[in-house]
C-alpha positions in Angstrom: 17.7 -99.8 174.5 20.7 -98.5 172.7 22.7 -101.1 170.8 25.9 -99.7 172.3 24.5 -100.5 175.8 23.7 -104.1 174.7 27.3 -104.5 173.4 28.8 -103.0 176.5 27.0 -105.5 178.7 28.6 -108.2 176.7 32.1 -106.7 176.8 32.2 -105.5 173.2 33.5 -102.1 172.2 31.8 -102.1 168.8 29.2 -104.0 166.8 31.0 -107.0 165.2 28.2 -107.6 162.7 27.6 -104.1 161.3 29.2 -102.7 158.1 30.1 -106.1 156.7 28.6 -105.4 153.2 31.8 -104.0 151.7 35.1 -105.6 152.7 37.3 -102.6 152.1 35.1 -100.4 154.4 34.7 -103.1 157.1 36.5 -101.8 160.2 36.2 -105.2 162.0 37.8 -107.0 159.1 40.6 -104.4 159.0 41.2 -105.0 162.7 41.5 -108.7 161.9 43.9 -108.1 159.1 46.2 -106.3 161.5 46.6 -109.5 163.5 49.7 -111.2 162.2 48.3 -114.7 162.9 45.0 -114.0 161.0 44.2 -116.2 158.0 41.0 -116.2 156.1 38.6 -118.6 157.9 37.6 -120.8 155.0 38.7 -124.5 154.6 40.0 -123.8 151.1 42.3 -120.9 152.3 45.5 -123.1 152.3 44.7 -124.1 148.6 44.3 -120.4 147.7 47.2 -119.2 149.8 49.7 -121.7 148.5 52.9 -123.2 149.9 55.2 -121.4 150.0 52.8 -118.4 150.2 51.8 -117.1 146.9 52.7 -120.3 145.1 50.5 -122.2 142.6 47.6 -120.8 140.6 44.1 -121.0 141.9 40.7 -119.8 140.6 38.0 -118.9 143.1 34.3 -118.7 142.1 31.8 -117.1 144.5 28.5 -115.2 144.6 28.4 -111.6 145.7 28.9 -111.5 149.5 30.7 -114.8 149.7 34.0 -113.1 150.8 36.1 -112.8 147.6 37.3 -109.3 148.4 38.0 -110.2 152.0 40.0 -113.2 150.8 42.1 -110.9 148.6 42.7 -108.5 151.5 43.6 -111.4 153.7 46.1 -112.6 151.1 47.6 -109.1 150.9 48.0 -109.0 154.7 49.3 -112.5 155.1 52.0 -112.0 152.3 53.2 -108.8 153.9 53.6 -110.7 157.2 55.3 -113.5 155.4 57.8 -111.3 153.5 58.9 -109.8 156.9 59.4 -113.2 158.5 62.4 -115.5 158.7 60.6 -118.0 156.5 60.8 -115.6 153.6 64.6 -115.5 154.1 64.6 -119.3 153.5 61.9 -119.7 150.8 62.2 -116.3 149.2 59.7 -113.4 149.2 56.5 -113.2 147.2 55.7 -110.1 145.1 51.9 -109.4 145.1 50.5 -107.8 141.9 46.9 -106.6 142.1 45.4 -106.7 138.6 42.0 -105.4 139.5 41.7 -101.9 138.0 40.8 -102.5 134.4 39.2 -99.2 133.3 42.3 -97.5 132.1 43.5 -100.5 130.1 40.1 -101.1 128.6 39.7 -97.5 127.7 43.1 -97.2 126.0 42.5 -100.5 124.2 39.0 -99.3 123.0 40.4 -96.0 121.6 43.4 -97.7 119.9 41.3 -100.6 118.5 38.7 -98.1 117.1 41.5 -96.3 115.3 42.9 -99.5 113.9 39.4 -100.6 112.7 38.8 -97.2 111.1 42.1 -97.4 109.1 41.7 -101.0 108.1 38.2 -100.6 106.5 37.9 -101.7 102.9 38.0 -99.1 100.2 34.3 -99.7 99.3 33.3 -99.1 103.0 35.3 -95.8 103.0 33.7 -94.6 99.8 30.2 -95.3 101.1 31.1 -93.5 104.3 30.2 -96.6 106.3 31.2 -96.5 109.9 34.0 -98.7 111.1 32.9 -101.6 113.3 33.0 -101.0 117.1 35.8 -102.8 119.0 34.3 -106.2 120.2 35.7 -107.9 123.3 35.0 -111.4 122.0 36.7 -110.8 118.7 39.4 -108.2 119.4 40.4 -108.6 123.1 43.3 -111.1 123.3 45.6 -112.8 125.8 48.3 -110.4 124.7 46.3 -107.4 126.1 46.0 -109.1 129.5 49.7 -109.9 129.5 50.6 -106.3 128.7 48.3 -105.0 131.5 49.9 -107.5 133.9 53.4 -106.4 132.9 52.3 -102.7 133.4 51.1 -103.6 137.0 54.4 -105.4 137.6 56.5 -102.5 136.3 54.8 -100.2 138.8 56.7 -102.0 141.5 60.2 -101.6 140.0 60.9 -98.2 141.6 60.0 -99.6 145.1 61.9 -102.8 144.5 65.1 -101.2 143.3 65.0 -98.7 146.1 64.9 -101.3 148.9 68.0 -101.8 151.1 68.1 -105.5 150.3 68.3 -104.9 146.6 71.6 -104.0 145.0 70.7 -103.4 141.3 74.1 -102.0 140.4 75.6 -105.4 141.1 73.3 -107.1 138.5 74.7 -108.2 135.1 74.3 -105.6 132.4 71.7 -107.6 130.5 69.4 -107.7 133.5 69.8 -104.0 134.0 68.7 -103.2 130.5 65.8 -105.7 130.8 64.5 -103.7 133.7 64.9 -100.4 131.9 63.3 -101.8 128.7 60.3 -103.2 130.5 59.8 -99.9 132.3 60.1 -97.9 129.1 57.6 -100.1 127.3 55.0 -100.7 130.1 55.2 -98.1 132.8 51.6 -96.7 132.9 52.4 -93.1 133.9 51.8 -89.7 132.3 54.7 -87.9 130.6 56.3 -86.0 133.6 56.0 -89.0 136.0 57.1 -91.4 133.3 60.3 -89.5 132.6 61.0 -89.0 136.3 60.6 -92.7 137.1 62.7 -93.8 134.1 65.5 -91.4 135.1 65.4 -92.6 138.7 65.5 -96.3 137.6 68.5 -95.6 135.4 70.3 -94.0 138.3 69.4 -97.0 140.6 70.7 -99.4 138.0 73.9 -97.7 136.7 76.5 -95.8 138.6 77.4 -92.2 137.8 80.6 -93.4 136.2 78.7 -95.9 134.0 76.3 -93.3 132.9 79.1 -90.9 132.1 80.9 -93.6 130.2 77.8 -94.3 128.1 77.4 -90.6 127.2 81.1 -90.3 126.4 81.0 -93.4 124.2 78.0 -92.1 122.3 79.6 -88.7 121.9 82.8 -90.2 120.5 80.8 -92.4 118.1 79.0 -89.3 116.8 82.3 -87.4 116.4 83.9 -90.3 114.7 81.1 -90.7 112.2 80.6 -86.9 111.7 77.2 -87.1 113.3 76.1 -90.2 111.3 75.8 -92.3 114.5 73.5 -89.7 116.1 71.2 -89.7 113.0 71.2 -93.5 113.0 70.3 -93.7 116.7 67.5 -91.2 116.2 66.0 -92.9 113.2 66.3 -96.3 115.0 64.6 -95.3 118.2 61.9 -93.5 116.3 61.1 -96.5 114.2 61.2 -98.8 117.3 59.0 -96.4 119.2 56.4 -96.6 116.5 56.6 -100.4 116.3 56.3 -100.8 120.1 53.6 -98.2 120.4 51.5 -100.0 117.8 52.1 -103.4 119.7 51.1 -102.2 123.2 47.5 -101.2 122.9 46.4 -101.1 126.5 48.6 -98.1 127.6 48.2 -94.5 126.5 51.8 -93.4 125.7 53.0 -90.4 123.8 55.4 -91.4 121.1 58.0 -88.7 122.0 58.2 -90.1 125.6 58.7 -93.7 124.4 61.3 -92.4 121.8 63.1 -90.6 124.6 63.1 -93.7 126.9 64.5 -96.0 124.2 67.5 -93.6 123.7 68.5 -94.5 127.2 69.2 -98.1 126.0 72.0 -99.3 123.7 70.8 -100.0 120.1 72.4 -103.5 120.1 70.2 -104.5 123.0 67.1 -102.9 121.5 67.3 -104.6 118.1 67.2 -108.1 119.7 64.2 -107.6 122.0 60.7 -109.2 121.6 58.3 -106.9 119.7 61.2 -104.7 118.6 62.4 -106.9 115.8 61.1 -106.0 112.3 58.3 -108.3 111.1 57.2 -109.4 114.5 53.4 -109.8 114.9 52.3 -106.9 117.2 50.0 -109.4 119.0 52.6 -112.1 119.2 52.0 -114.3 122.3 55.5 -115.8 122.2 57.0 -112.3 122.5 54.8 -111.7 125.5 55.9 -114.9 127.2 59.5 -113.7 126.6 58.7 -110.4 128.2 57.0 -112.1 131.2 60.1 -114.2 131.6 62.2 -111.0 131.7 59.9 -109.4 134.3 60.0 -112.5 136.5 63.8 -112.6 136.2 64.0 -108.9 137.3 61.8 -109.6 140.3 64.0 -112.5 141.3 67.1 -110.3 141.0 65.4 -107.9 143.3 64.8 -110.7 145.9 61.4 -112.1 145.1 61.3 -115.8 144.5 57.9 -115.7 142.9 55.2 -113.4 141.7 51.5 -113.7 142.6 49.0 -111.9 140.4 45.5 -111.4 141.9 42.7 -110.9 139.4 39.6 -109.4 141.1 36.7 -107.0 140.5 35.9 -108.1 137.0 32.4 -107.0 137.6 33.4 -103.3 138.0 34.8 -102.0 134.7 32.5 -99.4 133.1 32.9 -101.0 129.6 31.6 -104.4 130.9 28.5 -102.7 132.3 27.9 -105.4 134.9 27.1 -108.0 132.1 28.2 -111.5 132.9 28.4 -112.2 129.2 30.9 -109.3 128.8 32.8 -110.4 131.8 33.1 -113.9 130.4 34.4 -112.5 127.0 36.9 -110.3 128.9 38.3 -113.1 131.1 38.1 -115.9 128.5 41.6 -115.3 127.0 43.1 -115.9 130.5 41.8 -119.5 130.3 45.1 -120.6 128.8 46.9 -123.4 130.6 50.3 -122.2 129.3 49.7 -118.8 130.7 48.3 -120.0 134.1 51.3 -122.4 134.5 54.0 -119.9 133.5 57.1 -120.5 135.6 57.7 -118.1 138.4 54.3 -116.3 138.1 51.1 -117.6 139.8 47.6 -116.4 139.4 44.9 -116.0 142.1 41.7 -115.3 140.2 38.6 -114.2 142.2 35.6 -114.4 139.9 31.8 -114.3 140.1 30.2 -117.7 140.4 28.2 -117.0 137.2 31.4 -117.2 135.1 31.9 -120.9 136.0 29.2 -122.2 133.7 30.9 -120.8 130.5 34.0 -122.8 131.5 32.2 -126.0 132.5 30.1 -125.9 129.3 32.8 -124.4 127.1 33.6 -125.6 123.6 36.1 -128.5 123.4 38.9 -126.1 122.1 38.5 -123.9 125.2 38.5 -126.9 127.6 41.6 -128.3 125.9 43.4 -124.9 126.1 42.3 -124.0 129.6 42.9 -127.4 131.3 40.6 -126.4 134.2 41.6 -129.7 136.0 45.0 -128.0 136.6 43.7 -124.6 137.7 42.9 -125.5 141.4 39.3 -124.3 141.1 37.6 -123.3 144.4 33.9 -122.7 144.9 33.6 -120.3 147.8 30.8 -122.0 149.8 30.3 -121.8 153.6 28.8 -124.2 156.0 26.9 -123.0 159.1 29.8 -124.1 161.3 32.4 -122.1 159.3 30.1 -119.1 159.4 29.7 -119.5 163.2 33.5 -119.6 163.6 33.9 -116.5 161.3 31.4 -114.5 163.5 33.4 -115.6 166.6 36.5 -114.2 165.1 34.8 -110.9 164.4 33.3 -110.7 167.9 36.7 -111.6 169.5 38.5 -108.8 167.9 35.9 -106.4 169.2 36.3 -107.5 172.9 37.2 -104.8 175.4 39.3 -107.3 177.3 41.8 -108.8 174.8 42.7 -111.7 177.0 43.5 -114.1 174.2 40.2 -116.1 174.7 37.5 -116.4 172.0 34.2 -114.6 172.5 31.4 -116.9 173.4 28.9 -116.2 170.6 26.1 -118.3 172.2 26.3 -115.9 175.2 24.4 -113.4 173.1 21.3 -115.7 173.1 18.9 -116.9 175.7 19.7 -120.4 177.2 16.9 -122.1 175.4 18.4 -121.3 172.0 21.0 -124.1 171.2 24.2 -123.7 169.3 22.8 -126.3 166.8 19.8 -124.0 166.1 22.1 -121.0 165.5 24.4 -123.0 163.2 21.4 -124.3 161.3 20.1 -120.7 160.6 23.5 -119.5 159.6 23.9 -122.4 157.1 20.8 -120.9 155.3 22.5 -117.6 154.8 25.4 -119.4 152.9 27.7 -116.3 152.9 29.6 -114.1 155.4 27.8 -111.0 154.3 24.4 -112.3 155.1 25.4 -114.2 158.2 26.6 -110.9 159.6 23.5 -109.1 158.5 21.3 -111.8 160.2 23.2 -111.3 163.5 23.0 -107.5 163.2 19.3 -107.6 162.6 18.9 -109.9 165.7 20.7 -107.3 167.8 18.7 -104.4 166.4 15.4 -106.2 166.9 16.3 -107.2 170.5 17.3 -103.6 171.4 14.1 -102.2 169.8 12.0 -104.5 172.0 13.9 -104.1 175.2 13.8 -101.2 177.8 17.1 -100.2 179.3 15.5 -100.0 182.7 14.6 -103.7 182.6 18.2 -104.9 182.3 20.0 -102.6 184.7 21.5 -105.5 186.7 21.3 -108.2 184.1 22.8 -109.1 180.8 20.4 -108.7 177.9 20.1 -111.6 175.5 18.4 -112.4 172.2 15.1 -114.1 173.1 13.6 -117.1 171.5 10.7 -115.1 170.2 13.0 -112.5 168.5 15.3 -115.3 167.2 12.5 -117.3 165.5 10.7 -114.2 164.2 13.8 -112.5 162.7 15.2 -115.8 161.2 11.9 -116.6 159.5 11.7 -113.1 157.9 15.4 -113.3 156.9 15.0 -116.7 155.3 12.1 -115.5 153.2 14.2 -112.6 152.0 17.2 -114.9 151.3 15.2 -117.2 149.1 14.3 -114.4 146.8 17.8 -112.9 146.9 19.5 -116.2 146.2 17.3 -116.8 143.2 18.2 -113.3 141.9 21.9 -113.9 142.3 21.8 -117.2 140.6 19.7 -115.9 137.7 21.7 -112.7 137.1 
């Protein structure tokens, strides 16, 4: 019997339990996300979602398949719906920043750090021709690098924010306008042509034609009045600042001429007083980064966003980390900083592999004191059989041919002698949405393989007791080995 025929008999247009391995390619989940009233079906969802939405920092730990990516997609969908609602008018919108593509930042940092280590070798090492040490995450990757990358991801949204109808950037005070332009000049992660195009567009959004003309005229008059001295001064200043800022921001590949060009769009009096731009400032200064984070949050508030939510996900994917939990722990360790996680106006939603919890729980006293995990709203993404049963009902309901507003009766797939309690008990052994869906898909497949279409012409086919107990027994044996591998990896 074809599985499509089985599903049709039960009033389903597609298999609710197939293709659940990868959340981003899961068509059933994507359908659920389109429903404005959909919220991730886990009891810890409200703690993760926050009130108002996007508020408060929370850290989620979960094994592969526990639903971390689905949780992130649900947050994205729910925040879009919230930002379009009347509640957002009262409580303010939430800007969602996805900090989950680390390869470009890590690659730029590795190249820049290798260059720094090469130039800072001792004279004896150079004379002996000894190779410079390789950049080491544990020793060289700092909180400042994370903050710079987060600022880069935030700045990506400036063009869209300043172009919205609700935002009126030309009405901002002058300091806020230059804050936005300075942050974009320093952190916009774009190649030369796109970088200059975006900076020019942002400047046009922030300043009227008259203001831009007045700025050019003032500069020209200063140059004439000083017989070109002011032009030389400005050129030397922006070039020196470009070198200083370029050395400080190590996670972004930026051509010096582009940064020099961008800084010339900003008055020198403003530039000289900015974090990282002042002479003698430590290039890896955390206090300067907190100042810049504050500026970014203030710009977002000016654009109509009451809070910023930064989602940190996919730490197991960067090429440089090579799937090593030890490397992942070293990479994410600088973020265990209570001051960072409690920064006013910006909240972090961290979705991490379960294996990274132990280094925090058993961390050294200094790390525990710095991280204050008791304040981080830690969530372990574990599922009961009842919650998995309800999750599968949601998946089946969205696949119904008749969208009458009623939930699909999941037990209707099974023969009458199989009780709901038995189904829930078997689901509890899978522990995760991915494997719960796999179990149900295998039950459907096995049922169809052992059923002739001619035998169910006038009846509704169901999963028999024999198939149920045979498949669940096989699946449990596989799960025991798989769970051990996941916990040991």
